[in-house]
Every structure is written in C-alpha cells, then in structure tokens.
C-alpha positions as CSV (number, residue, x, y, z in Angstrom):
1,M,0.0,0.0,0.0
2,T,1.5,3.3,-1.0
3,Q,2.0,6.4,1.1
4,A,0.3,8.4,-1.6
5,L,-2.9,6.4,-1.4
6,L,-2.9,6.8,2.4
7,D,-2.4,10.5,2.1
8,A,-5.2,10.9,-0.4
9,V,-7.7,8.9,1.7
10,A,-6.6,10.8,4.9
11,R,-7.0,14.2,3.2
12,Y,-10.5,13.6,2.0
13,A,-11.7,11.7,5.1
14,N,-10.3,14.2,7.6
15,A,-12.1,17.0,5.8
16,H,-15.5,15.3,5.0
17,A,-16.1,12.4,7.5
18,D,-19.4,12.7,9.5
19,P,-19.5,12.1,13.3
20,D,-19.6,8.4,12.6
21,G,-16.4,8.6,10.5
22,V,-18.1,8.0,7.1
23,A,-17.1,10.3,4.2
24,V,-19.4,9.8,1.2
25,T,-17.8,10.9,-2.0
26,P,-19.2,12.3,-5.2
27,V,-18.1,9.2,-7.0
28,P,-21.0,6.7,-7.0
29,G,-20.4,3.8,-4.7
30,L,-17.2,5.1,-3.2
31,T,-17.0,5.8,0.5
32,L,-14.1,6.5,2.9
33,I,-14.0,5.5,6.5
34,R,-12.0,7.2,9.3
35,A,-11.8,6.2,13.0
36,S,-9.6,7.6,15.8
37,R,-10.3,4.7,18.2
38,P,-11.3,1.1,18.2
39,S,-15.1,0.7,17.5
40,A,-17.9,-1.1,19.0
41,L,-19.3,-4.1,17.1
42,Q,-21.1,-3.1,13.9
43,Y,-23.9,-5.3,12.5
44,A,-24.8,-5.3,8.9
45,I,-26.0,-7.3,5.9
46,S,-23.4,-6.1,3.5
47,K,-23.8,-5.6,-0.2
48,P,-21.1,-6.9,-2.6
49,L,-18.1,-4.6,-2.0
50,V,-14.4,-4.3,-1.8
51,A,-12.7,-2.5,1.1
52,L,-9.0,-1.4,1.0
53,V,-7.5,-0.8,4.4
54,V,-4.7,1.8,4.2
55,Q,-4.1,2.3,7.9
56,G,-5.1,0.4,11.1
57,Q,-6.7,-3.0,11.6
58,K,-10.2,-4.5,11.4
59,R,-11.9,-7.7,12.2
60,V,-14.9,-9.0,10.3
61,T,-16.9,-12.1,11.3
62,A,-19.2,-13.9,8.9
63,G,-20.9,-17.0,10.4
64,S,-18.1,-19.0,12.0
65,D,-15.3,-17.4,9.9
66,V,-13.2,-14.6,11.4
67,F,-11.1,-12.3,9.3
68,D,-8.4,-10.1,10.8
69,F,-6.8,-7.7,8.3
70,G,-5.0,-4.4,8.1
71,A,-3.1,-1.9,6.1
72,G,-2.2,-3.3,2.7
73,D,-5.1,-5.8,2.7
74,S,-8.4,-5.9,0.9
75,L,-11.7,-7.4,2.1
76,V,-14.1,-8.6,-0.6
77,I,-17.8,-9.4,0.0
78,T,-19.5,-11.0,-2.9
79,A,-23.0,-11.6,-1.6
80,D,-25.5,-10.0,0.7
81,V,-24.4,-11.8,3.9
82,P,-24.7,-10.8,7.5
83,T,-21.4,-9.6,9.1
84,V,-20.2,-8.3,12.4
85,S,-17.3,-5.9,12.1
86,Q,-15.0,-4.0,14.5
87,I,-12.1,-1.6,14.0
88,T,-9.5,-3.1,16.3
89,E,-6.5,-0.7,15.8
90,A,-7.0,3.0,15.6
91,S,-5.8,6.1,17.6
92,V,-5.8,9.8,17.4
93,G,-2.2,9.7,16.2
94,R,-2.7,6.9,13.7
95,P,-6.4,6.8,12.7
96,Y,-8.0,3.9,10.9
97,F,-8.5,4.7,7.2
98,S,-10.2,2.6,4.5
99,L,-11.7,3.0,1.1
100,V,-14.9,1.1,0.4
101,L,-16.3,0.6,-3.2
102,D,-19.6,-1.1,-4.0
103,L,-19.1,-3.7,-6.7
104,D,-21.0,-2.9,-9.9
105,Q,-22.5,-6.2,-11.1
106,A,-23.5,-4.8,-14.5
107,L,-19.9,-3.6,-15.0
108,L,-18.6,-7.0,-13.9
109,T,-20.9,-8.7,-16.4
110,E,-19.6,-6.5,-19.2
111,L,-16.0,-7.0,-18.3
112,S,-16.4,-10.8,-17.8
113,V,-17.6,-11.1,-21.4
114,E,-14.9,-8.9,-22.8
115,M,-12.2,-10.7,-20.8
116,K,-13.6,-14.1,-21.9
117,L,-13.6,-15.3,-18.3
118,T,-14.7,-18.8,-17.7
119,R,-17.2,-19.8,-15.0
120,V,-15.8,-20.8,-11.7
121,A,-17.1,-22.8,-8.8
122,D,-18.8,-20.8,-6.0
123,A,-16.3,-19.3,-3.6
124,A,-16.7,-18.1,0.0
125,P,-18.7,-14.8,0.0
126,V,-16.1,-13.1,2.3
127,R,-12.4,-13.2,1.9
128,T,-9.3,-11.1,2.5
129,E,-6.1,-10.9,0.4
130,P,-3.2,-8.4,0.1
131,T,-4.2,-5.5,-2.2
132,D,-3.0,-5.9,-5.7
133,T,-0.7,-3.1,-6.8
134,E,-2.8,-2.3,-9.9
135,V,-6.0,-2.0,-7.7
136,A,-4.2,0.4,-5.3
137,D,-2.9,2.4,-8.2
138,A,-6.4,2.7,-9.8
139,A,-7.9,3.6,-6.4
140,Q,-5.3,6.4,-5.9
141,R,-6.1,7.9,-9.3
142,L,-9.8,7.7,-8.5
143,L,-9.2,9.6,-5.3
144,H,-7.2,12.2,-7.2
145,L,-10.4,13.2,-8.9
146,L,-11.9,14.2,-5.6
147,E,-9.5,17.1,-5.4
148,R,-10.6,18.3,-8.9
149,P,-14.4,18.0,-8.7
150,A,-14.9,19.2,-12.3
151,S,-13.1,16.1,-13.5
152,I,-15.4,13.6,-11.8
153,P,-18.4,13.6,-14.3
154,V,-15.9,13.2,-17.2
155,L,-13.4,10.7,-15.8
156,H,-14.8,8.6,-12.9
157,K,-16.6,6.0,-15.1
158,Q,-13.4,4.9,-16.8
159,L,-11.5,4.7,-13.6
160,L,-14.2,2.6,-11.9
161,R,-14.1,0.4,-15.0
162,E,-10.4,0.0,-14.6
163,M,-10.6,-0.7,-10.9
164,H,-13.2,-3.5,-11.6
165,Y,-10.9,-4.9,-14.3
166,W,-7.9,-5.2,-12.0
167,L,-10.1,-6.7,-9.3
168,L,-11.3,-9.4,-11.8
169,A,-7.7,-9.9,-13.0
170,G,-6.1,-10.0,-9.6
171,R,-6.1,-12.1,-6.4
172,H,-9.8,-11.6,-5.8
173,G,-10.8,-12.4,-9.3
174,S,-12.0,-16.0,-8.8
175,A,-14.4,-14.8,-6.0
176,I,-15.7,-11.7,-7.8
177,R,-16.0,-13.4,-11.2
178,R,-19.2,-15.2,-10.2
179,L,-21.0,-11.8,-9.8
180,G,-20.4,-11.2,-13.5
181,W,-22.7,-13.9,-14.9
182,S,-26.1,-12.4,-15.7
183,D,-27.9,-15.8,-15.6
184,S,-26.3,-16.9,-12.3
185,N,-28.3,-17.8,-9.2
186,I,-26.4,-15.1,-7.4
187,Q,-27.9,-12.4,-9.7
188,R,-31.3,-14.0,-9.5
189,I,-31.2,-14.0,-5.7
190,A,-29.9,-10.4,-5.9
191,K,-33.2,-9.3,-7.4
192,A,-35.1,-10.7,-4.4
193,V,-32.6,-9.2,-2.0
194,A,-33.2,-5.8,-3.6
195,L,-36.9,-6.1,-3.0
196,L,-36.3,-7.2,0.6
197,R,-34.0,-4.2,1.2
198,A,-36.5,-1.8,-0.3
199,D,-39.6,-3.1,1.5
200,F,-38.1,-4.8,4.6
201,D,-40.9,-3.2,6.7
202,Q,-43.7,-4.8,4.6
203,P,-45.0,-8.4,4.6
204,L,-43.3,-10.1,1.6
205,P,-44.7,-13.6,0.8
206,V,-42.0,-16.0,-0.3
207,E,-44.0,-16.7,-3.4
208,K,-43.5,-13.1,-4.5
209,L,-39.8,-13.2,-3.8
210,A,-39.4,-16.5,-5.7
211,A,-41.3,-15.0,-8.7
212,V,-39.0,-11.9,-8.7
213,A,-36.0,-14.3,-8.8
214,G,-37.6,-16.4,-11.5
215,M,-37.5,-19.6,-9.4
216,S,-39.8,-22.1,-7.9
217,V,-40.4,-21.6,-4.1
218,S,-38.4,-24.7,-3.2
219,S,-35.5,-23.8,-5.5
220,F,-35.6,-20.2,-4.3
221,H,-35.3,-21.3,-0.6
222,Q,-32.4,-23.5,-1.4
223,H,-30.4,-20.9,-3.4
224,F,-31.3,-18.0,-1.1
225,R,-29.8,-19.7,1.9
226,R,-26.8,-20.9,-0.1
227,V,-26.0,-17.3,-1.2
228,T,-26.9,-15.3,1.9
229,S,-26.5,-18.1,4.6
230,L,-30.1,-17.1,5.8
231,S,-33.6,-18.0,5.0
232,P,-35.7,-15.1,3.4
233,L,-37.6,-14.6,6.7
234,Q,-34.3,-14.5,8.7
235,F,-32.9,-12.1,6.2
236,Q,-35.8,-9.7,6.5
237,K,-35.8,-10.0,10.3
238,Q,-32.1,-9.0,10.5
239,L,-32.7,-6.1,8.2
240,R,-35.5,-4.9,10.5
241,L,-33.4,-5.3,13.6
242,I,-30.3,-3.6,12.2
243,E,-32.4,-0.6,11.0
244,A,-34.3,-0.4,14.3
245,R,-30.9,-0.3,16.2
246,R,-29.7,2.4,13.8
247,R,-32.7,4.5,14.5
248,M,-32.4,4.2,18.2
249,F,-28.7,5.0,18.2
250,A,-28.6,7.7,15.5
251,E,-32.0,9.3,15.8
252,G,-32.9,8.7,19.4
253,A,-36.0,6.7,18.6
254,S,-37.6,4.8,21.5
255,A,-37.6,1.0,21.3
256,S,-41.4,0.9,20.6
257,T,-41.2,3.5,17.9
258,A,-38.3,1.8,16.2
259,A,-40.1,-1.5,16.4
260,Y,-43.3,-0.3,14.8
261,D,-41.4,1.8,12.2
262,V,-39.5,-1.3,10.9
263,G,-42.6,-3.5,10.7
264,Y,-43.0,-5.2,14.0
265,E,-46.5,-5.5,15.4
266,S,-45.4,-6.6,18.9
267,V,-42.9,-4.8,21.0
268,P,-42.3,-7.9,23.2
269,Q,-41.5,-9.9,20.1
270,F,-39.2,-7.2,18.9
271,T,-37.4,-7.1,22.3
272,R,-36.9,-10.9,22.3
273,E,-35.5,-11.0,18.8
274,Y,-33.4,-7.9,19.4
275,R,-31.8,-9.5,22.5
276,R,-31.2,-12.7,20.6
277,M,-29.3,-10.9,17.9
278,F,-27.4,-8.2,19.9
279,G,-27.0,-9.8,23.2
280,M,-29.1,-7.5,25.4
281,P,-32.5,-5.8,25.2
282,P,-32.8,-2.6,23.2
283,V,-33.0,-0.1,26.1
284,R,-29.9,-1.5,27.8
285,D,-28.0,-1.7,24.5
286,V,-28.6,2.0,23.9
287,S,-27.6,2.9,27.4
288,A,-24.4,0.9,27.2
289,A,-23.5,2.6,23.9
290,R,-24.1,6.0,25.4
291,M,-21.9,5.2,28.4
292,S,-19.2,3.9,26.2
293,A,-19.3,7.0,24.0
C-alpha cells in the first residue's frame, strides 16, 4: 500500500467524514472510513463490495469465519451476507482509514464477457487478500479526482471500470467473477434481495420473492440460503433489527417507535429478537452505547 494512497484517503476523510467517521464521496459507490479509536461491534447485511484498508486494523466475522486484516489488505464481500465488524486498531495519532467501493454487477458482467472469463465454482462470500498493486494504483487515481471536482463527471466511469478490471484480473478475481454472470443464481437472488431491502418493513410472501427471482419456491429457498446463509424470513428479520438499532442509536427513537417503524406489530417480540441478535435488550443496549461514548 503506497503512502500516496494513504495521504489521499486521509485528506478527504479528515475533511469530510461525518460524526460516525463516514465520508461519502461524489463518485457513485465510493465511501471513505475514518476512526480515531477502536469501534464497537457493527452489525450489517453487507452488499457486494471491496474495502481497501490503508491504515489500522479491522476484524470481520461472517458466520463462523473470522477475518483479521489491516493496512495493505483488501476485504471482498461477494454476496448479501450478515457480518459483524469491528475496527481493532486506531488512535488519534494513527487513525484507521479505509476505502470502500460497491461492486457494480453490471460492469462486472460486461468485463467478464470482454475478458472471456470462464465460469468458476462458488467461492466463499467473504475473503481477504493483500491488495494488488494495480488495484491500489487505480484507487489512488480515482481519489485524485476528488481534489478536482470538475473532472469527476468526465473521468470517474473509466477509472471505476479500470478498478473493476484489475479486481477481476487479480487475487480476488475468482471470488468476484461469479458476480459477472447475468444468468447466475447469485444475480437472480440479488433481485429478491433488492426487494427485501426496499420493502423490509412490509409483509413479503416467499412466493412473491421467488417470482422476482424467477425460481420455484423450493429452489428459491435453497439458493437464497446458499447465497446469503439465511432464509428469506431471517434475512428480513435481520434487516429490520439492524435498521431499528440504527434509528435508536442515531435518531434517538424509542424502542417501541423503532419496532413499529420497521414493521413489528409486537414490542415484546421485537425485544426478544433484538436481545437474541445483539446480546441485550434494546434499552440496555442503547444505554451501554451512550456510556461507552
């Protein structure tokens, strides 16, 4: 990992990060992360993405797999899977910095055809590897555009395309490649996941989700669990709980308000499922977070 890339990430993140350390950029899908101390556990159902760590250390858990990685490493997530993450090394003097890019499946499909890539067997949806030199170089030039805003509309697409090319051609290529097949089960399941993300607070019969994916109900259940590690109902439940927790932490919503807002009809049921996922009931969870802050 080059010093120039670290400097570019630090300049933009230091100037634009919000109180949570997130700096959204004008480049679609590109976000920078900054933290000046180790973080609490962060729960998410992550979209396909690549994260380049340029300073500090992080730990990500997916199911029973634990990934510890740091400066010079990249994390790739190739499916909508539940993860628990924590920044483990960061300080005021040496903050944690990373660059996160959403993977563009349409672009991967286009590049896979042009590169004449062959199909590969399913790979683990979460993995870490040292960052390829070409990927880091493309990322640095992409960040260079942020200092010249007028160049972004003209140049960002070709640099995003180049970065996706080097990801396909590099260490993570075998894992990312499966996202590029338009008729793959991953892309079919992705259509149902998009609906679940958009309407997570609404009742969504599995028959409707299967129809969106173009599968029978039994086939849909099987492939949905294989891709996401969850059943459709579990997936929706986790989306609701994660969003409810965000609303309580970030917006100060009460537990009952958050529960009803995300689609629960019973606060006791919400409390039970919240405790099962996060380890303590919602009111105590929020209180503990405030004391820690």
